[in-house]
C-alpha positions in Angstrom: -3.1 -37.5 -40.6 -1.4 -36.9 -37.2 -2.8 -39.1 -34.4 -1.5 -37.3 -31.3 -4.0 -35.1 -29.5 -3.9 -31.5 -30.6 -3.3 -28.9 -27.9 -6.7 -27.2 -28.4 -5.2 -23.8 -27.5 -7.7 -20.8 -27.5 -7.6 -17.4 -29.1 -10.5 -15.0 -28.9 -11.1 -11.8 -31.0 -13.8 -9.3 -30.3 -14.9 -6.2 -32.1 -16.4 -3.3 -30.1 -18.2 -0.1 -31.0 -17.4 3.2 -29.3 -20.2 5.4 -28.2 -20.7 8.8 -26.5 -22.4 8.0 -23.1 -24.2 11.3 -23.1 -25.9 11.1 -26.5 -25.5 7.3 -26.9 -24.5 7.9 -30.5 -21.5 6.3 -32.2 -18.3 8.2 -31.9 -15.1 8.2 -33.9 -12.1 7.1 -31.9 -9.6 9.9 -31.4 -6.0 9.2 -32.6 -4.8 9.7 -29.0 -7.2 7.0 -27.7 -6.0 4.6 -30.4 -2.4 5.3 -29.7 -2.9 4.8 -25.9 -4.7 1.4 -26.4 -2.1 0.3 -29.0 0.8 1.1 -26.7 -0.7 -0.4 -23.5 -2.1 -3.5 -25.1 1.1 -4.4 -27.1 -0.2 -5.8 -30.3 -3.6 -7.0 -28.9 -5.5 -4.0 -30.1 -6.2 -2.5 -33.5 -8.6 -0.3 -35.4 -11.3 -1.9 -37.4 -12.9 -1.1 -40.8 -15.0 1.8 -39.5 -13.6 4.6 -37.3 -16.2 3.9 -34.6 -14.9 0.3 -34.2 -12.0 -1.3 -32.5 -10.8 -4.9 -32.3 -9.0 -6.8 -29.5 -7.4 -10.2 -29.6 -6.1 -12.5 -26.8 -2.7 -14.1 -27.0 -2.5 -17.8 -27.5 -4.2 -19.2 -24.4 -3.5 -22.7 -23.1 -7.0 -22.9 -21.6 -10.1 -21.0 -20.7 -8.6 -19.7 -17.5 -5.9 -17.9 -19.4 -8.5 -16.6 -21.9 -10.5 -15.2 -18.9 -7.5 -13.3 -17.6 -6.5 -11.9 -21.0 -10.0 -10.9 -22.0 -10.7 -9.3 -18.6 -7.6 -7.2 -19.0 -8.4 -6.3 -22.6 -11.9 -5.2 -21.8 -10.9 -3.3 -18.6 -8.1 -1.5 -20.5 -10.3 -0.5 -23.5 -13.1 0.7 -21.1 -10.7 2.7 -19.0 -8.9 4.4 -21.8 -12.1 5.1 -23.7 -13.5 6.7 -20.5 -10.5 9.0 -20.4 -11.7 10.4 -23.7 -15.3 10.6 -22.7 -16.3 7.5 -24.6 -17.5 3.9 -23.8 -17.2 0.6 -25.6 -20.2 -1.7 -26.2 -20.0 -5.3 -27.4 -23.0 -5.6 -29.5 -23.1 -6.7 -33.1 -25.2 -3.7 -34.2 -25.7 -0.3 -32.7 -29.4 0.2 -31.9 -29.8 3.4 -34.0 -26.4 4.1 -35.7 -26.6 5.1 -39.3 -24.1 3.4 -41.5 -24.3 6.3 -44.1 -22.8 8.7 -41.6 -19.8 6.5 -40.8 -16.3 6.7 -42.3 -13.8 3.8 -42.9 -10.4 3.8 -41.4 -7.6 5.2 -43.6 -5.4 2.1 -43.9 -4.3 0.3 -47.0 -6.2 -2.9 -46.1 -9.4 -1.0 -45.4 -9.0 1.3 -48.4 -8.7 -1.8 -50.6 -11.8 -3.3 -49.0 -13.8 -0.1 -49.5 -12.7 -0.1 -53.2 -13.3 -3.8 -53.8 -16.6 -4.1 -52.0 -18.1 -0.8 -53.0 -21.5 0.0 -51.5 -21.6 -3.4 -49.7 -18.6 -2.3 -47.5 -20.2 0.9 -46.5 -23.0 -1.0 -44.6 -20.5 -2.9 -42.5 -21.5 -1.3 -39.2 -21.4 -4.7 -37.5 -19.2 -6.5 -35.0 -18.5 -10.1 -34.4 -16.5 -12.5 -32.2 -14.0 -15.0 -33.6 -12.7 -18.0 -31.6 -9.6 -19.9 -32.7 -8.8 -23.4 -31.5 -5.4 -24.8 -32.1 -5.2 -27.7 -34.5 -1.6 -28.1 -35.7 -2.3 -30.7 -38.4 -3.9 -29.0 -41.5 -5.7 -32.3 -42.6 -7.4 -32.4 -39.2 -8.4 -28.8 -39.5 -10.3 -29.6 -42.7 -11.8 -32.8 -41.3 -13.0 -31.1 -38.2 -14.3 -28.1 -40.1 -16.5 -30.3 -42.2 -18.1 -31.9 -39.1 -18.3 -28.9 -36.9 -20.4 -26.9 -39.4 -23.4 -28.8 -38.0 -23.1 -26.9 -34.7 -22.7 -23.4 -36.1 -26.4 -22.6 -35.9 -26.4 -23.6 -32.2 -23.6 -21.2 -31.5 -25.2 -18.4 -33.4 -28.5 -18.9 -31.5 -26.7 -18.6 -28.2 -24.8 -15.5 -29.2 -27.3 -13.2 -30.9 -26.9 -9.5 -30.0 -28.2 -7.5 -33.0 -32.0 -7.1 -33.0 -32.0 -3.4 -34.0 -30.8 -1.7 -37.1 -30.9 2.1 -37.7 -33.5 2.6 -35.0 -35.8 -0.2 -35.9 -36.5 -3.6 -34.4 -35.7 -5.9 -37.4 -37.6 -8.9 -36.0 -34.3 -10.8 -36.3 -32.1 -11.9 -33.4 -29.0 -11.5 -35.5 -29.4 -8.8 -38.1 -25.6 -8.7 -38.3 -25.5 -11.7 -40.6 -28.0 -10.1 -43.0 -25.4 -7.4 -43.6 -22.4 -9.7 -43.5 -23.9 -12.2 -46.0 -23.9 -9.5 -48.7 -20.1 -9.9 -48.9 -18.6 -12.5 -51.2 -17.1 -15.7 -49.7 -19.3 -15.7 -46.7 -21.8 -18.2 -45.1 -21.4 -21.8 -44.3 -18.1 -23.3 -45.5 -18.0 -25.8 -48.4 -16.7 -29.3 -47.8 -13.2 -29.7 -49.2 -12.0 -33.3 -49.3 -8.8 -32.4 -47.6 -6.1 -29.7 -47.2 -4.9 -30.0 -50.8 -8.5 -29.6 -52.0 -8.9 -26.5 -49.8 -5.6 -25.0 -51.0 -6.7 -25.6 -54.6 -9.9 -23.6 -54.0 -7.8 -20.8 -52.5 -5.2 -21.0 -55.3 -7.9 -20.4 -58.0 -8.6 -17.0 -56.5 -5.1 -16.0 -55.5 -3.7 -17.2 -58.8 -6.0 -14.7 -60.6 -5.2 -12.0 -58.0 -8.8 -11.8 -57.0 -7.7 -12.0 -53.4 -4.2 -11.8 -52.0 -4.6 -14.7 -49.5 -7.2 -16.8 -47.6 -7.8 -14.0 -45.1 -10.3 -12.6 -47.6 -12.4 -15.8 -47.3 -15.0 -15.0 -44.6 -16.8 -18.2 -44.1 -18.6 -18.9 -40.7 -15.9 -21.4 -40.0 -12.5 -21.5 -41.7 -8.9 -22.6 -41.3 -7.2 -19.4 -40.1 -5.0 -17.7 -42.7 -2.5 -16.7 -40.0 -2.5 -19.4 -37.4 -2.6 -23.2 -37.2 -6.2 -23.0 -35.9 -9.8 -23.6 -36.8 -11.5 -20.2 -36.6 -15.2 -20.0 -35.7 -16.6 -16.7 -37.0 -20.4 -17.1 -36.9 -21.1 -15.6 -33.4 -22.4 -12.2 -32.7 -20.2 -10.4 -30.1 -21.5 -10.8 -26.6 -22.0 -7.9 -24.2 -21.2 -10.0 -21.2 -17.7 -11.4 -20.7 -19.0 -14.5 -19.0 -21.1 -15.3 -22.1 -18.1 -14.8 -24.3 -16.2 -17.3 -22.2 -19.0 -19.8 -22.3 -19.2 -19.7 -26.1 -15.5 -20.0 -26.4 -15.5 -23.0 -24.1 -18.3 -24.6 -26.0 -16.4 -24.2 -29.3 -13.3 -25.6 -27.8 -15.2 -28.6 -26.3 -17.1 -29.4 -29.6 -13.8 -29.3 -31.4 -12.2 -31.8 -29.0 -15.3 -34.0 -29.0 -15.2 -34.4 -32.8 -11.5 -35.2 -32.6 -12.2 -37.7 -29.9 -14.8 -39.4 -32.1 -12.2 -39.8 -34.8 -9.9 -41.7 -32.3 -12.8 -44.2 -32.1 -13.2 -44.5 -35.8 -16.4 -42.4 -35.6 -17.4 -39.1 -36.9 -20.3 -36.7 -36.9 -22.8 -37.1 -39.7 -22.3 -34.7 -42.6 -25.6 -33.0 -43.7 -26.1 -31.0 -46.8 -25.5 -27.3 -46.6 -29.0 -26.7 -47.8 -30.4 -28.3 -44.6 -27.8 -26.7 -42.3 -28.7 -23.3 -43.9 -32.2 -23.7 -42.7 -31.0 -24.0 -39.1 -28.7 -21.1 -39.6 -31.7 -19.0 -40.7 -33.7 -20.2 -37.7 -30.9 -19.1 -35.4 -30.5 -15.8 -37.2 -34.3 -15.1 -37.1 -35.3 -16.5 -33.7 -32.2 -16.9 -31.6 -33.2 -19.2 -28.8 -36.9 -18.7 -29.3 -38.1 -21.4 -31.8 -35.6 -24.3 -31.7 -33.6 -25.9 -34.4 -34.2 -28.9 -36.6 -32.9 -32.2 -35.3 -32.3 -33.9 -38.6 -31.8 -37.3 -37.1 -35.1 -37.1 -35.2 -36.8 -35.3 -38.1 -38.4 -32.6 -35.9 -37.8 -29.2 -34.4 -36.4 -29.4 -30.9 -36.4 -26.5 -28.4 -33.0 -24.9 -27.8 -33.1 -25.8 -24.1 -33.2 -29.4 -25.0 -30.5 -29.1 -27.7 -28.1 -27.2 -25.4 -28.6 -29.6 -22.5 -27.8 -32.4 -25.0 -24.7 -30.6 -26.2 -23.5 -30.0 -22.6 -23.8 -33.7 -21.9 -22.2 -34.7 -25.2 -19.0 -32.7 -24.5 -18.9 -33.1 -20.7 -15.8 -35.3 -20.7 -14.1 -32.9 -23.1 -14.9 -30.0 -20.7 -13.3 -32.1 -17.9 -10.2 -32.7 -20.1 -10.0 -29.0 -21.0 -10.8 -27.7 -17.4 -13.7 -25.6 -18.6 -16.8 -27.2 -16.9 -17.9 -24.0 -15.2 -17.7 -22.0 -18.4 -19.5 -24.7 -20.4 -22.2 -24.8 -17.7 -22.6 -21.1 -18.2 -24.5 -21.8 -21.4 -27.4 -22.5 -19.0 -27.2 -18.9 -17.9 -27.7 -17.8 -21.5 -30.7 -20.1 -21.7 -32.2 -18.7 -18.4 -31.5 -15.0 -19.0 -31.9 -15.0 -22.8 -29.4 -13.7 -25.3 -28.4 -10.1 -25.6 -31.1 -9.6 -28.3 -33.7 -10.8 -25.8 -32.4 -8.5 -23.1 -32.1 -5.5 -25.4 -35.7 -5.9 -26.4 -36.8 -6.2 -22.8 -35.0 -2.9 -22.0 -36.5 -1.2 -25.0 -40.0 -2.5 -24.3 -39.8 -1.5 -20.6 -38.7 2.0 -21.5 -41.5 2.5 -23.9 -44.0 1.2 -21.4 -42.7 3.7 -18.9 -43.4 6.5 -21.3 -40.1 7.0 -23.1 -40.0 8.3 -26.7 -38.7 6.0 -29.4 -35.2 7.6 -29.2 -35.2 7.6 -25.4 -36.0 3.9 -25.5 -33.1 3.2 -27.9 -30.8 5.3 -25.7 -31.8 3.1 -22.7 -30.6 0.1 -24.8 -27.2 1.7 -25.3 -26.9 2.5 -21.6 -27.8 -1.1 -20.9 -25.0 -2.3 -23.3 -22.5 0.0 -21.7 -23.3 -1.5 -18.3 -23.1 -5.1 -19.6 -19.7 -4.5 -21.0 -18.2 -4.0 -17.6 -20.6 -6.2 -15.7 -18.3 -9.2 -15.2 -15.0 -7.3 -14.9 
């Protein structure tokens, strides 16, 4: 295994929904809007599975400062061009009242194949996520770090939750998105391959039988990227606020470096069984920041405030090395103000208390999400 320090470059992908600001309903992207964004953003913009979705991706960023500049430009551009066509983007993992049965998938070979292969499961994919890539050139290190980093995935999910509503109802979950996504094959927490060759053997079983064409059809919460020499964290809901996106990206980058740093000292993070980690994943999905996670070493449930403060302290020297201390400290803002799921419920409850109808209260949530998209720009 390579012993030199990886570059820990960053790449962030976000999926957005397009809405009509007047009706607050989902809207199909006009071809002219898609063409304008594709031309102006030069390979950083693409359609997504459903016609009401779009996806952006940063370039390879040397640090969080570059990621901030790139994401700011991407969000501004999508919001401006969408506005020219009477639409607005929102960065939430589920639309508060959108009906998946009324949506249509994008007519592209990849999406047509997904629709055919996944049948009814694909039709419900009215969800959006955020993916963060961290550059790890050595494939053996990618697998070693993936096995250790799985422990922190519930923490990241809890901080990012933005999908409490589904088809007009409060689901009681902080991240309903995962309930939908987990219906797909090859999802959830990753397995624990013993090394790169073991991982490749897993992939080769499926590609050899032509069940999948490549590892891009493996949708674990954390995976070696199929296209880049990166470790790709995929568990997060997409965040309405840019600053929260950057804080989560910084946390992922710092955790990755911290685990690498431990390996330089002949140390490593303890590996827990997926059965136990799945319990924390469920707690994050259900409660967000509300009810804490299990500290397996202490043998007790610990409040998220304590866990995140411990995490910030744990990776503080890595944040110094990566020049992202302000963004890492921004996790405290999420703790103080709640996740998007918390804020959406607050807006919804306040509207109902003020006398709004159920639909009017859901519209208020959409307007709130439109505002949050451009809040930090």
